[in-house]
DSSP file (Angstrom, degrees, kcal/mol; ACC not computed):
  #  RESIDUE AA STRUCTURE BP1 BP2  ACC     N-H-->O    O-->H-N    N-H-->O    O-->H-N    TCO  KAPPA ALPHA  PHI   PSI    X-CA   Y-CA   Z-CA
    1    1 A X              0   0    0      0, 0.0     2,-0.1     0, 0.0   109,-0.0   0.000 360.0 360.0 360.0 136.7   14.2   15.9   56.4
    2    2 A X     >  -     0   0    0      1,-0.1     4,-2.5     4,-0.0     3,-0.2  -0.429 360.0 -93.4 -85.4 171.1   11.6   13.3   55.7
    3    3 A X  H  > S+     0   0    0      1,-0.2     4,-2.2     2,-0.2     5,-0.2   0.860 126.1  50.6 -52.9 -42.7   12.2   10.3   53.3
    4    4 A X  H  > S+     0   0    0      2,-0.2     4,-3.4     1,-0.2    -1,-0.2   0.919 110.0  51.0 -62.3 -41.6   10.7   12.1   50.3
    5    5 A X  H  > S+     0   0    0      2,-0.2     4,-2.2     1,-0.2    -2,-0.2   0.922 108.5  52.0 -62.5 -40.1   13.0   15.1   51.0
    6    6 A X  H  X S+     0   0    0     -4,-2.5     4,-0.6     2,-0.2    -1,-0.2   0.952 113.6  42.8 -60.2 -48.0   16.0   12.9   51.2
    7    7 A X  H >< S+     0   0    0     -4,-2.2     3,-1.3     1,-0.2     4,-0.4   0.925 112.1  54.1 -61.4 -45.1   15.2   11.3   47.8
    8    8 A X  H >X S+     0   0    0     -4,-3.4     4,-3.1     1,-0.3     3,-2.0   0.895 100.4  61.0 -58.5 -36.7   14.3   14.6   46.3
    9    9 A X  H 3< S+     0   0    0     -4,-2.2    -1,-0.3     1,-0.3     4,-0.3   0.736  99.5  57.0 -61.9 -24.6   17.8   16.0   47.4
   10   10 A X  T << S+     0   0    0     -3,-1.3    -1,-0.3    -4,-0.6    -2,-0.2   0.545 121.0  26.0 -88.0  -5.4   19.4   13.4   45.2
   11   11 A X  T <4 S+     0   0    0     -3,-2.0    -2,-0.2    -4,-0.4    -3,-0.1   0.673 118.6  49.4-120.4 -38.4   17.5   14.6   42.0
   12   12 A X  S  < S+     0   0    0     -4,-3.1    -3,-0.1    -5,-0.2    -2,-0.1   0.011  73.4 127.5-109.7  27.5   16.6   18.2   42.4
   13   13 A X  S    S-     0   0    0     -4,-0.3     3,-0.1     2,-0.1     6,-0.1  -0.150  77.5 -96.7 -68.9 177.1   19.8   19.8   43.5
   14   14 A X  S    S-     0   0    0      1,-0.1     2,-0.3     2,-0.0    -1,-0.1   0.789 102.5  -7.3 -66.4 -30.4   21.2   22.9   41.6
   15   15 A X  S  > S-     0   0    0      1,-0.0     4,-2.0     0, 0.0     3,-0.4  -0.954  81.8 -89.6-158.7 169.8   23.5   20.6   39.6
   16   16 A X  H  > S+     0   0    0     -2,-0.3     4,-1.8     1,-0.2     5,-0.1   0.785 120.8  60.2 -61.2 -29.8   24.6   17.0   39.3
   17   17 A X  H  > S+     0   0    0      2,-0.2     4,-2.5     1,-0.2    -1,-0.2   0.873 106.5  46.0 -63.7 -40.8   27.5   17.6   41.7
   18   18 A X  H  > S+     0   0    0     -3,-0.4     4,-2.1     1,-0.2    -2,-0.2   0.869 110.5  51.6 -73.4 -31.9   25.1   18.6   44.3
   19   19 A X  H  X S+     0   0    0     -4,-2.0     4,-2.0     2,-0.2    -1,-0.2   0.845 108.1  52.6 -68.4 -33.4   22.9   15.8   43.7
   20   20 A X  H  X S+     0   0    0     -4,-1.8     4,-2.8     2,-0.2     5,-0.2   0.904 109.4  50.0 -65.4 -44.6   26.0   13.4   44.0
   21   21 A X  H  X S+     0   0    0     -4,-2.5     4,-2.4     2,-0.2    -2,-0.2   0.924 110.3  50.3 -55.8 -43.5   26.9   15.0   47.4
   22   22 A X  H  X S+     0   0    0     -4,-2.1     4,-2.0   -13,-0.2    -2,-0.2   0.916 111.6  48.3 -64.4 -44.3   23.4   14.5   48.6
   23   23 A X  H  X S+     0   0    0     -4,-2.0     4,-2.1     2,-0.2    -2,-0.2   0.939 112.6  47.8 -57.2 -50.5   23.5   10.8   47.5
   24   24 A X  H  < S+     0   0    0     -4,-2.8    -2,-0.2     1,-0.2    -1,-0.2   0.871 110.9  51.8 -67.9 -35.8   26.8   10.3   49.2
   25   25 A X  H  < S+     0   0    0     -4,-2.4    -1,-0.2    -5,-0.2    -2,-0.2   0.941 121.7  31.2 -65.4 -42.4   25.5   12.0   52.4
   26   26 A X  H  < S+     0   0    0     -4,-2.0    86,-3.3    -5,-0.2     2,-0.3   0.550  92.6 108.1-101.8  -6.0   22.3    9.7   52.6
   27   27 A X  E  <  -a  112   0A   0     -4,-2.1    86,-0.2    84,-0.2    21,-0.1  -0.544  69.9-124.5 -76.9 129.2   23.6    6.5   51.0
   28   28 A X  E >   -     0   0A   0     84,-3.1     3,-1.4    -2,-0.3    20,-0.3  -0.269  28.4-108.9 -63.0 159.6   24.1    3.5   53.5
   29   29 A X  E 3  S+     0   0A   0      1,-0.3    19,-0.4    18,-0.1    -1,-0.1   0.845 118.6  36.4 -60.2 -32.9   27.6    2.1   53.4
   30   30 A X  E 3  S+     0   0A   0     17,-0.1    -1,-0.3    16,-0.1    -2,-0.1  -0.157  84.0 167.1-114.4  41.6   26.3   -1.1   51.7
   31   31 A X  E <   -     0   0A   0     -3,-1.4    16,-2.8    81,-0.1     2,-0.5  -0.196  28.0-139.9 -54.5 137.7   23.8    0.5   49.5
   32   32 A X  E     -aB 114  46A   0     81,-2.4    83,-2.1    14,-0.2     2,-0.5  -0.913  17.2-169.7-107.1 130.5   22.4   -1.8   46.8
   33   33 A X  E     -aB 115  45A   0     12,-3.3    12,-3.0    -2,-0.5     2,-0.6  -0.960   2.0-168.0-124.7 116.4   21.8   -0.3   43.4
   34   34 A X  E     -aB 116  44A   0     81,-3.0    83,-2.0    -2,-0.5     2,-0.4  -0.902   5.2-166.5-106.3 116.8   19.9   -2.1   40.6
   35   35 A X  E     - B   0  43A   0      8,-3.0     8,-1.9    -2,-0.6     4,-0.1  -0.812  42.4 -94.5 -91.8 138.7   19.9   -0.9   37.1
   36   36 A X    >   -     0   0    0     -2,-0.4     3,-2.1     6,-0.2    82,-0.1  -0.174  39.7 -98.8 -61.9 145.5   17.2   -2.7   35.0
   37   37 A X  T 3  S+     0   0    0      1,-0.3    84,-0.2     5,-0.1    -1,-0.1  -0.392 113.4  25.8 -55.7 136.7   17.9   -5.8   32.9
   38   38 A X  T 3  S+     0   0    0      1,-0.3     2,-0.4    -3,-0.1    -1,-0.3   0.285  98.2 112.7  85.7  -9.7   18.4   -4.6   29.3
   39   39 A X  S X  S-     0   0    0     -3,-2.1     3,-2.5    -4,-0.1    -1,-0.3  -0.761  84.7 -92.4 -93.0 140.9   19.4   -1.2   30.4
   40   40 A X  T 3  S+     0   0    0     -2,-0.4     3,-0.1     1,-0.3    -4,-0.1  -0.318 119.9  17.7 -51.5 131.8   23.0   -0.1   29.7
   41   41 A X  T 3  S+     0   0    0      1,-0.2    -6,-0.3    -6,-0.1    -1,-0.3   0.587  93.2 175.9  78.6  14.3   24.9   -0.9   32.9
   42   42 A X    <   +     0   0    0     -3,-2.5     2,-0.3    -8,-0.1    -1,-0.2  -0.211  32.4  74.0 -50.5 135.4   22.0   -3.3   33.9
   43   43 A X  E    S-B   35   0A   0     -8,-1.9    -8,-3.0    -3,-0.1     2,-0.4  -0.871  82.1 -74.4 147.5-177.7   22.9   -5.2   37.1
   44   44 A X  E     -B   34   0A   0     -2,-0.3     2,-0.4   -10,-0.3   -10,-0.2  -0.940  38.7-170.7-116.9 134.8   23.2   -4.8   40.8
   45   45 A X  E     -B   33   0A   0    -12,-3.0   -12,-3.3    -2,-0.4     2,-0.5  -0.939  12.2-143.7-126.0 147.2   26.1   -2.9   42.4
   46   46 A X  E     +B   32   0A   0     -2,-0.4     4,-0.4   -14,-0.2   -14,-0.2  -0.961  60.6   9.0-121.3 124.1   26.9   -2.7   46.1
   47   47 A X  S  > S-     0   0    0    -16,-2.8     4,-2.2    -2,-0.5     5,-0.2   0.193  82.6 -90.1  89.2 152.1   28.3    0.4   47.8
   48   48 A X  H  > S+     0   0    0    -19,-0.4     4,-2.7   -20,-0.3     5,-0.2   0.830 120.4  57.9 -65.0 -35.9   28.8    3.9   46.6
   49   49 A X  H  > S+     0   0    0      1,-0.2     4,-2.1     2,-0.2    -1,-0.2   0.957 113.2  41.5 -62.6 -47.0   32.4    3.4   45.2
   50   50 A X  H  > S+     0   0    0     -4,-0.4     4,-3.0     1,-0.2     5,-0.2   0.893 112.1  52.7 -67.2 -40.2   31.1    0.7   42.9
   51   51 A X  H  X>S+     0   0    0     -4,-2.2     4,-2.3     1,-0.2     5,-1.2   0.921 111.8  48.3 -61.2 -45.4   28.0    2.4   41.9
   52   52 A X  I  <>S+     0   0    0     -4,-2.7     5,-2.6     3,-0.2     6,-0.2   0.890 115.5  43.2 -58.1 -45.3   30.1    5.4   40.9
   53   53 A X  I  <5S+     0   0    0     -4,-2.1    -2,-0.2    -5,-0.2    -1,-0.2   0.907 122.6  36.5 -65.5 -49.9   32.5    3.4   38.9
   54   54 A X  I  <5S+     0   0    0     -4,-3.0    -2,-0.2    -5,-0.2    -3,-0.2   0.609 133.0  10.4 -94.7 -12.0   30.0    1.2   37.2
   55   55 A X  I  X5S+     0   0    0     -4,-2.3     4,-2.5    -5,-0.2     3,-0.4   0.642 123.5  41.9-124.3 -65.1   27.0    3.6   36.6
   56   56 A X  I  ><S+     0   0    0     -5,-1.2     4,-2.3     1,-0.2     5,-0.2   0.878 112.5  52.5 -68.1 -38.9   27.5    7.3   37.2
   57   57 A X  H  ><S+     0   0    0     -5,-2.6     4,-1.3    -6,-0.3    -1,-0.2   0.876 114.2  46.6 -62.2 -32.9   31.0    7.6   35.6
   58   58 A X  H  > S+     0   0    0     -3,-0.4     4,-3.4    -6,-0.2     5,-0.4   0.906 107.9  53.4 -68.4 -44.2   29.6    5.9   32.5
   59   59 A X  H  X S+     0   0    0     -4,-2.5     4,-0.9     1,-0.2     7,-0.2   0.927 112.9  46.6 -61.1 -40.2   26.5    8.0   32.4
   60   60 A X  H  < S+     0   0    0     -4,-2.3    -1,-0.2     1,-0.2    -2,-0.2   0.837 122.1  33.7 -65.2 -35.6   28.8   11.1   32.5
   61   61 A X  H  < S+     0   0    0     -4,-1.3    -2,-0.2    -5,-0.2    -1,-0.2   0.702 122.1  43.2-102.1 -23.4   31.2    9.8   29.8
   62   62 A X  H  < S+     0   0    0     -4,-3.4    29,-2.6    -5,-0.1    30,-0.4   0.523 111.2  48.0-102.9  -5.5   28.9    7.9   27.5
   63   63 A X  E  <  -C   90   0A   0     -4,-0.9     2,-0.4    -5,-0.4     3,-0.3  -0.979  66.6-137.6-133.8 146.6   25.9   10.2   27.3
   64   64 A X  E    S-C   89   0A   0     25,-2.5    25,-1.4    -2,-0.4    -3,-0.1  -0.889  86.0  -2.8 -99.2 144.2   25.3   13.8   26.6
   65   65 A X  E    S-     0   0A   0     -2,-0.4    -1,-0.2    23,-0.2     2,-0.2   0.859  82.8-179.5  52.6  38.9   22.8   15.7   28.7
   66   66 A X  E     +     0   0A   0     -3,-0.3     2,-0.3    -7,-0.2    22,-0.2  -0.508  11.4 154.4 -67.6 141.2   21.7   12.7   30.6
   67   67 A X  E     -C   87   0A   0     20,-2.1    20,-2.5    -2,-0.2     2,-0.6  -0.960  43.4-140.8-166.8 153.3   19.0   13.4   33.1
   68   68 A X  E     -C   86   0A   0     -2,-0.3     2,-0.9    18,-0.2    18,-0.2  -0.969  20.3-161.0-116.8 123.7   16.2   12.1   35.1
   69   69 A X  E     -C   85   0A   0     16,-3.3    16,-1.8    -2,-0.6     2,-0.1  -0.827  15.8-141.9-110.8 100.0   13.4   14.6   35.3
   70   70 A X  E     -C   84   0A   0     -2,-0.9    14,-0.3    14,-0.2     3,-0.1  -0.313  21.0-177.7 -60.1 134.1   11.2   13.7   38.3
   71   71 A X  E     -     0   0A   0     12,-3.6     2,-0.3     1,-0.4    13,-0.2   0.775  65.4 -26.6 -95.2 -38.8    7.4   14.1   37.8
   72   72 A X  E     -C   83   0A   0     11,-2.0    11,-2.1     2,-0.0    -1,-0.4  -0.979  51.5-126.0-169.5 170.0    6.4   13.1   41.4
   73   73 A X  E     -C   82   0A   0     -2,-0.3     2,-0.4     9,-0.2     9,-0.2  -0.971  12.8-166.0-132.8 139.9    7.2   11.1   44.4
   74   74 A X  E     -C   81   0A   0      7,-2.9     7,-3.2    -2,-0.3     2,-0.4  -0.998  11.8-166.3-124.2 135.5    5.1    8.5   46.3
   75   75 A X  E     +C   80   0A   0     -2,-0.4     2,-0.3     5,-0.2     5,-0.2  -0.940  19.2 175.3-125.2 148.8    6.0    7.4   49.8
   76   76 A X  E >   -C   79   0A   0      3,-2.9     3,-1.2    -2,-0.4     2,-0.4  -0.775  67.8 -64.3-143.1  93.7    4.9    4.5   52.0
   77   77 A X  T 3  S-     0   0    0     -2,-0.3   -74,-0.1     1,-0.3    -1,-0.1  -0.505 122.0  -3.5  72.7-121.1    6.9    4.3   55.2
   78   78 A X  T 3  S+     0   0    0     -2,-0.4    29,-2.7    -3,-0.1     2,-0.4   0.148 120.0  86.2 -94.4  16.0   10.5    3.7   54.5
   79   79 A X  E <   -CD  76 106A   0     -3,-1.2    -3,-2.9    27,-0.2     2,-0.4  -0.959  53.5-176.0-122.9 138.1    9.9    3.3   50.7
   80   80 A X  E     -CD  75 105A   0     25,-3.0    25,-3.0    -2,-0.4     2,-0.5  -0.990   8.8-158.4-135.5 127.7    9.9    6.2   48.2
   81   81 A X  E     -CD  74 104A   0     -7,-3.2    -7,-2.9    -2,-0.4     2,-0.5  -0.936   4.8-170.4-108.2 128.2    9.1    6.0   44.4
   82   82 A X  E     +CD  73 103A   0     21,-2.1    21,-2.9    -2,-0.5     2,-0.4  -0.964  13.2 178.3-104.7 126.0   10.3    8.7   42.2
   83   83 A X  E     +CD  72 102A   0    -11,-2.1   -12,-3.6    -2,-0.5   -11,-2.0  -0.963  22.6  95.3-135.0 150.3    8.9    8.6   38.6
   84   84 A X  E     -CD  70 101A   0     17,-2.8    17,-2.7    -2,-0.4     2,-0.4  -0.866  68.9 -35.1 173.7-135.8    9.3   10.7   35.5
   85   85 A X  E     -CD  69 100A   0    -16,-1.8   -16,-3.3    -2,-0.2     2,-0.4  -0.926  33.7-156.9-124.7 141.8   11.3   10.7   32.5
   86   86 A X  E     +CD  68  99A   0     13,-3.2    13,-2.7    -2,-0.4     2,-0.3  -0.900  26.6 169.0-107.2 137.4   15.1    9.7   31.7
   87   87 A X  E     +CD  67  98A   0    -20,-2.5   -20,-2.1    -2,-0.4     2,-0.3  -0.963   8.6 125.2-149.8 164.6   16.6   11.3   28.6
   88   88 A X  E     - D   0  97A   0      9,-1.6     9,-3.2    -2,-0.3     2,-0.4  -0.948  47.1-100.4 167.7 179.1   20.0   11.7   27.0
   89   89 A X  E     -CD  64  96A   0    -25,-1.4   -25,-2.5    -2,-0.3     2,-0.3  -0.998  32.0-121.8-129.9 126.0   22.0   11.2   23.8
   90   90 A X  E  >  -C   63   0A   0      5,-2.2     4,-2.2    -2,-0.4   -27,-0.2  -0.512   9.8-151.3 -67.8 128.2   24.3    8.4   23.2
   91   91 A X  T  4 S+     0   0    0    -29,-2.6    -1,-0.1    -2,-0.3   -28,-0.1   0.723  96.2  55.5 -69.2 -22.3   27.9    9.5   22.5
   92   92 A X  T  4 S+     0   0    0    -30,-0.4    -1,-0.2     1,-0.1    36,-0.1   0.914 125.9  15.5 -78.2 -46.8   28.4    6.3   20.3
   93   93 A X  T  4 S-     0   0    0     34,-0.3    -2,-0.2     2,-0.1     3,-0.1   0.622  90.6-127.4-102.4 -21.8   25.3    6.8   17.9
   94   94 A X     <  +     0   0    0     -4,-2.2     2,-0.4     1,-0.3    -3,-0.1   0.557  61.8 145.1  78.7   1.5   24.4   10.5   18.4
   95   95 A X        -     0   0    0     32,-0.6    -5,-2.2    -5,-0.1     2,-0.3  -0.608  42.9-140.8 -82.0 134.9   20.8    9.2   19.1
   96   96 A X  E     -D   89   0A   0     -2,-0.4     2,-0.3    -7,-0.3    -7,-0.3  -0.657  20.5-173.9 -87.0 138.8   18.5   10.9   21.6
   97   97 A X  E     -D   88   0A   0     -9,-3.2    -9,-1.6    -2,-0.3     2,-0.4  -0.963  15.9-170.8-131.6 156.0   16.2    8.9   23.8
   98   98 A X  E     +D   87   0A   0     -2,-0.3     2,-0.4   -11,-0.2   -11,-0.2  -0.989  16.2 175.8-134.0 138.1   13.4    9.6   26.3
   99   99 A X  E     -D   86   0A   0    -13,-2.7   -13,-3.2    -2,-0.4     2,-0.2  -0.995  32.0-117.3-145.1 133.9   12.1    6.8   28.4
  100  100 A X  E     -D   85   0A   0     -2,-0.4    20,-1.2   -15,-0.2     2,-0.3  -0.478  43.4-178.1 -63.0 138.8    9.5    6.7   31.3
  101  101 A X  E     -DE  84 119A   0    -17,-2.7   -17,-2.8    18,-0.2     2,-0.4  -0.992  25.0-163.3-151.0 149.4   11.1    5.5   34.6
  102  102 A X  E     -DE  83 118A   0     16,-2.2    16,-3.0    -2,-0.3     2,-0.5  -0.996   9.5-157.4-133.6 134.7   10.4    4.8   38.1
  103  103 A X  E     -DE  82 117A   0    -21,-2.9   -21,-2.1    -2,-0.4     2,-0.7  -0.966   4.4-157.0-110.5 121.0   13.0    4.5   41.0
  104  104 A X  E     -DE  81 116A   0     12,-2.6    12,-1.7    -2,-0.5     2,-0.4  -0.889  16.7-175.7 -95.9 117.2   12.2    2.5   44.1
  105  105 A X  E     -DE  80 115A   0    -25,-3.0   -25,-3.0    -2,-0.7     2,-0.5  -0.930   8.3-160.9-113.0 133.8   14.3    3.7   47.0
  106  106 A X  E     -DE  79 114A   0      8,-1.9     7,-2.8    -2,-0.4     8,-1.5  -0.955   9.1-165.8-114.4 135.1   14.3    2.1   50.4
  107  107 A X  E     - E   0 112A   0    -29,-2.7     2,-0.4    -2,-0.5     5,-0.2  -0.862  13.7-169.2-120.5 147.6   15.5    3.7   53.4
  108  108 A X  E >  S- E   0 111A   0      3,-2.6     3,-1.1    -2,-0.3    -2,-0.0  -0.960  80.0 -15.4-138.0 119.9   16.5    2.8   57.0
  109  109 A X  T 3  S-     0   0    0     -2,-0.4    -1,-0.1     1,-0.2     3,-0.1   0.941 130.0 -50.7  52.6  52.5   17.1    5.4   59.7
  110  110 A X  T 3  S+     0   0    0      1,-0.2     2,-0.4    -3,-0.0    -1,-0.2   0.575 116.9 112.1  66.5  12.8   17.4    8.1   57.1
  111  111 A X  E <  S- E   0 108A   0     -3,-1.1    -3,-2.6   -84,-0.0     2,-0.6  -0.897  70.9-122.0-113.3 143.7   19.9    6.2   54.9
  112  112 A X  E     +aE  27 107A   0    -86,-3.3   -84,-3.1    -2,-0.4    -5,-0.3  -0.808  31.8 173.7 -88.0 122.1   19.2    4.8   51.5
  113  113 A X  E     +     0   0A   0     -7,-2.8   -81,-2.4    -2,-0.6     2,-0.3   0.619  61.4  15.8-104.7 -17.7   19.8    1.2   51.6
  114  114 A X  E     -aE  32 106A   0     -8,-1.5    -8,-1.9   -83,-0.2     2,-0.4  -0.998  49.2-170.5-155.3 153.9   18.5    0.3   48.1
  115  115 A X  E     -aE  33 105A   0    -83,-2.1   -81,-3.0    -2,-0.3     2,-0.4  -0.989   9.0-177.5-144.9 132.1   17.6    1.7   44.7
  116  116 A X  E     -aE  34 104A   0    -12,-1.7   -12,-2.6    -2,-0.4     2,-0.5  -0.998  15.1-144.4-135.5 136.0   16.0   -0.2   42.0
  117  117 A X  E     - E   0 103A   0    -83,-2.0     2,-0.5    -2,-0.4   -14,-0.2  -0.786   9.1-168.8-102.1 136.4   15.2    1.2   38.5
  118  118 A X  E     + E   0 102A   0    -16,-3.0   -16,-2.2    -2,-0.5     2,-0.3  -0.984  29.7 149.7-116.4 116.2   12.1    0.3   36.5
  119  119 A X  E     - E   0 101A   0     -2,-0.5     2,-1.8   -18,-0.2   -18,-0.2  -0.979  61.2-104.9-150.5 156.5   12.4    1.5   32.8
  120  120 A X    >>  +     0   0    0    -20,-1.2     4,-1.0    -2,-0.3     3,-0.6  -0.659  47.0 178.8 -78.3  84.2   11.5    1.0   29.2
  121  121 A X  H 3>  +     0   0    0     -2,-1.8     4,-2.9     1,-0.2     5,-0.2   0.726  66.1  65.4 -69.2 -22.5   15.0   -0.2   28.7
  122  122 A X  H 3> S+     0   0    0      1,-0.2     4,-2.5     2,-0.2    -1,-0.2   0.906  96.9  55.8 -66.6 -38.8   14.4   -1.0   24.9
  123  123 A X  H <> S+     0   0    0     -3,-0.6     4,-0.7     2,-0.2    -1,-0.2   0.915 113.8  40.1 -58.7 -41.9   14.0    2.6   24.1
  124  124 A X  H >X S+     0   0    0     -4,-1.0     3,-1.0     2,-0.2     4,-0.6   0.943 114.0  52.0 -66.4 -49.0   17.4    3.4   25.7
  125  125 A X  H 3X S+     0   0    0     -4,-2.9     4,-0.6     1,-0.3     3,-0.3   0.764 105.7  56.4 -65.8 -29.6   19.2    0.4   24.3
  126  126 A X  H >< S+     0   0    0     -4,-2.5     3,-0.6    -5,-0.2    -1,-0.3   0.846 100.4  57.7 -71.6 -25.8   17.9    1.3   20.8
  127  127 A X  H << S+     0   0    0     -3,-1.0   -32,-0.6    -4,-0.7   -34,-0.3   0.720 106.7  51.5 -73.9 -21.6   19.6    4.7   21.1
  128  128 A X  H 3<        0   0    0     -4,-0.6    -1,-0.2    -3,-0.3    -2,-0.2   0.532 360.0 360.0 -87.1  -9.3   22.9    2.8   21.7
  129  129 A X    <<        0   0    0     -3,-0.6    -2,-0.2    -4,-0.6    -1,-0.1   0.444 360.0 360.0-124.1 360.0   22.7    0.6   18.8
């Protein structure tokens, strides 16, 4: 698998469980994960355990039908950008949102060492309030 295929495997599996298994398979032990400032769960998390607890478990429990729909991928060496649309419904307010998003993933020796999210966080935050 090349770097683009590795990143695709974390988004385009048959279901979210498969995507999670693929992320776990390719995540570096000390992966750095940054959710955009202003986005729910905004901040930087280190290691898959902290990322799962602070981001993924909340995405699963605080939103209905949360998904990132990739539109395309761009690669430059050990960096891959996935871009598309993030959508879901806040369980708190019942409001639906869609936001354009880009994820910058950096890899080293076929392991994802960092993830950084770029998103219209206001669109998502408005759905939560």
